N, C-alpha and C positions, 0 to 999 in steps of 0.2 A: 505491500501500499503504501502511497506516496507519503499519505501523513507519517510515516513510522524511517519516517528518511531519517539517518543522525544528524547530517548536516540539510539546511535551508537556506540555499545563497540569494541575496541581492543588492540591490546596489542604484543608484540615485537616476533619477530622465534627467537629461537633456539636451531637446528634442524629439530626432531618430535615431543617435546611437546608442540605443538599448536596443539598437536591432544587431550593431555587430557585436554589442557587447554582448546578448544573448547567446548569438552563432560562437562566439570564441568559447564561453564559460562550460557551455553545451558538451567541447572538446576536451578543455581541463579537470575536467569532475570526474568520479567514480560514479553511474548510475547506481549503484548496486548502493551508495551511500548516501546521494544527495541528491537536492532536488533542487532547480533555480524556481527562484519568486520571478517574477517581472514585473518592477514596481508598478501599482494605479495608477490611470492616466492625472495629470497634473488636475487638479482643482481646486478652487477654493477652500475647501477644507485643506488643502496639502499647506495651501500660505499659512492659514487661519492655527493649523498644528503646529508647523514647524516654528511660528511666529511666539505661541504662547512659552514655548521650550526655548526660546534661543535671546542675548542679550537685544535690547529697544534699539540701539541703535549697531547692530553690525548688518552686515549687508545681506541685497535680497540675496545669494546664490545657497549663502549660507542657512537661511529658513526655511528655500524652498525644500535643499537638502536635506534640515532638518525633517520636515514634514516624510517626503521620500521613508525614510526611514522609518520613524515611527509607523506611518501606516501596514511596513513591509514587515517592522516588530510586531504590530499586533497581527497579523497573520500569520505569526510560526517562524518568520525570519529569523537564523542565528548566528549566520552569516555576514557585515555587511561590507560591501567594497566602496571606497572612497580613491578616489584620483584626482583628488582637487590641486592647484597650484600656479603660476606665474601670479599671483600677488601676493597679498595677505593671505589669502583662498592658503596656499602652498600653508598658514600654519593653524588651518584649523580644525586639523583631523582633531588633533586632541583635544581640543577641546569638544568638537559634537563626542566623541568616544567619552570624556568625563559625565556632559550634560547624561547623555543617556544611560549609563551607569547609576548616576546618581538618583535618575527614574526609576530605578528599579530594574532595567534591562538587563540580561545575561544573553551574553554574545563573545563573539571571535569578530576584531576587526582587521583589516587587510589594508594598509594602505600601496595603493603602487610607485608615490612617488617618494622621494626621501627627498630633507631639504636639498641638497645638490642633486636631484632631477630622476630621472626616472633610472632602474638599476638593474638589467632585462635576468640577473643572477638573482638579487633579494629579490622580488618577483615571482623569480621559478620558488625560492625554496617557501611562499606564504601561499603558493596553493601546493606544494607538494605538503604541507601542512597538514590538509583535509583530505588531498589525492597522495598517498605513497605510490601509485604505484605509476604515477605520472613520469615522463624521463625529460630530460632537459632538449633534447633532439627535438621531441613530440610539441614539447614545449615553447620553443623557437618558432619551429614549423608553425605552426600554429597561429603565435604570436603574430608572423609575417603577415601571413593568408588574411587576418584581421586588416591590417594595415593595406592590404589592398583591397578590400569589402571597403572600410571605411571613406577612400579614398575613386572608389567607385560612388558608394552613396555621395559623397559630395556633387563628384559632377554632376551625375542625373538629376540631384534637388536646385541646383544653379542654375540647371539646364531649362528646369520645372518655373523656379524663382524669375527668372528673365524674360520666360515666354508666355503667362499663364495669363497677361493681360489683352495677347494678341489673338485667344482666342474668337472664332468665331459663335460656338457654341459653348456656355460657359460652365465649366464640371468637368471635361472631356479628361482633361490634363491632370486634374485632381484623380479621378479612377485609376488613370492609369498609376498614377505615383506610386496610389493604396496597393493594386497589381505587384509594383515594383515591390515594394517592400515586406509584404505575403511572401514571398519567394524567397529574396533576398534575409529572412529570417533562418530560412532552412539551406541557406547554400554549405556546402559540404565541399567542393574542390573548385580551381579556375579554371577546370573546361566548364562546369557549371556556372560559376559566376560570369564570364565572356560570354558567356549563352545566355543568361540576362540583362547582362549589358546591352550588350544586342538586339537582344529582340523590345526592351520597354527604352531606347534612342529611336530603332525604325516605328514602333510605336508612336511616340510620341513625337516624332516629326510629321507622320504620315497626319497629325490635326492640324484643322481647317485654320488659318491664320489671317488676319485684316491683311489687305495687301500696303498697307498708307500709315507706316508704322512713322514712320517720321513726327505730327501731331502731337506724337502724346508725352506729360509729364513725365519728366525723369528728376527720379528722386535716387539722390544714394542715400546710403546709410552709414554709420558707422560710430564706435561710443565701445563699451564694454564688452567681453566674450558670453558671457554667460545673458545678459539679455537681446544678445545678439542672433546666438543660437538656440534657445528654449521659446520656441513661439508661446507660451501662456506669457510666461513672465513682460514680456511687453506687451500682452494684452494681442493676438496675434498681428501686431503694427502692418506686417508687410501683403497680409491679405488682405486687411483692412485696404489696405493702400494699392492692391492689384481689383479690386471691387471697385474705385472710384475710378477708376482708369491711369493708374501712376503705372508706371517702368520703374522697379525696381534695382538695385544692386548692393551689393555689402560684399566686403572680403573676407571677414572672417569664420573659415569653419575649422575643423579637428585637423582638417588635412595641409591648411595655412599655418596656423597655431605651429604643428607637429614638425612640418618640413617644410616651409618655405621662412614664417617671421622672424627665424634666428639668422637666415643667410641675407632677409633682406635689412639689416641695420644699418648699414655702411649706408644700403640706398639711401633707406629711408632716413635718414640724417640727410643727404643729400638733400634730396627733393624737395625739406622742411629747412633749410638751415636759414634762412631767410629768418624764422622764426622761433626757431630751439639750437641748440647745441648740444644739447646731451638729451638722452632718450629719460622721456617722462614716470618709466614704468609701467609697470602689464602694457594698456594699448592705449594709451596716452600718447605716444608719436605716431602711432599703427594715426590714430581721429584725425590727425596734426596732416601727417603728407598721404593719406589717402583721402581726403577731403582735398587737398589742391592738387589731386590727382583728378578728382570729380571733374571737378572745377574745369580743367584742363581739356577733358571727355566730354564737356555741352552738357552736363545734369541741369537742370534749371533750379534745383536746392536740396538742399541738407539734413537731413534726421543724426542730428548727435542722442543717441540712448546711454542710457547710466544705471549702473542702481542706486537706493538713495545711500549717502556715502562714498563712495566711491572715489578715493582723494587720484590715484590720477588722471582718473576722466574728468575730476570738479577743475586740478589744476589745468588740463587742456584747452578749456569750457573757452577764459580771457584771452588765449589765444586765437580761439576760431572765430568769435567775434570782431575780431581785427581783420581777420582773416576777412571774412562777411561785410569790413563796410574796404578794406583794399580791393576786394575782387568782384564787388558788388554782386555777392550771391547770401540770395536769403537765408538763414538757419536755424533750425528750431530742434529749444531741447526740451527730452523727456526725462522725468527721472522718476523708478520704479522705485514703491516699496508695499509693503501691505495693506496697506489704508489708499492707492492709487485707485481713481476715478474710472472706470471704462469709459464713463460717461462721460467725464471732463477730457481725456484721450482723444476721444474720437471729435470732439467737439473743436479741441485745437489742431488737430489733423486738418481736418473740413475745411475749415476756415484757413490753413495755410494753404492746402490746394486751390480753394479760390482767390485764396493774392496770388496761387503763380499762377495759374492762367489766364486771370488778369493782366499779368506783369511781361506776360508772353506774349499776350495780344500787345498792350502797350509798346512792347520792342520790336515784333516784327511791323509796325506803323510807322511808329518813331526814329526805333535807332535806339541806342544805347538809354538806357534808363537806371536815375540814382537812388539805389536801393539805401535803407538805412536813417 
């Protein structure tokens, strides 16, 4: 019986990355002793439960993760996985663990990131403790396969995100996307993975799109990584923009964070050299450099998003305001926490969109308009 398993493993949500995590865990565990508990879908209960057990002024990713953990622990989980890092979040594992133990929960806590970064051998030993049958060579093989799954997930979701607005019959790409995710959850080989990739890219590209794609409002999204990649935490901002008729672009994905961000630091600093001489920590530099890149690519406006209290993004905001004035580009700022009003966000978003439409019409009629 599933309920009689010795280990019940769960983990926090972040976007659709729970799918490659689930796929990896299926390969790492011993099914005779362990089952995987996919965390419940993000909901208001998740953030409410997480907020009640978290320090008031801590950032929202911490609160969402705590909500995920508590919901899973209440459903029987006894092994929790934590993978946060990159800013203060890299120090949250110990705090989260202590709070949960103080609440009376008993569990094993596996952190994937050490203070100095990810160490494959250390991570292997942690999983070996719950599955003594796991061999190092198999672990490395599964880990590398998961990286490829994540890369293809990011590639496909970027295509969906940047083309959803052009659909002639709304909803087709979303249906294709959901079928893609279901198949990806159980992929077991590179052959299967590439078959799924080719199949769904072909389906997505066959969806009928509008011929005139030049008149759409183009909005770039920059800011903190969690609110960029977990749609519930930003109140489904990207989907709302697509519904309004906006083409959106964001850079932040797991593929970018793991494999591109580090190599791009010097390039980003050079791009932003007019405004900063040093990295601001976490995603602060990226917010500035990518804003300049989006302006250069002809985007009509920029949305900056962050959790309440995110220091690197707070540091970036005055610089973004200066860029807004210098480059004559509208930038709007959204901060998310457990008390953020969905109605308030939607109202501001609609007003921003309307302003961009009027501004674009004025620019088309009169040439350059002064903003700010």
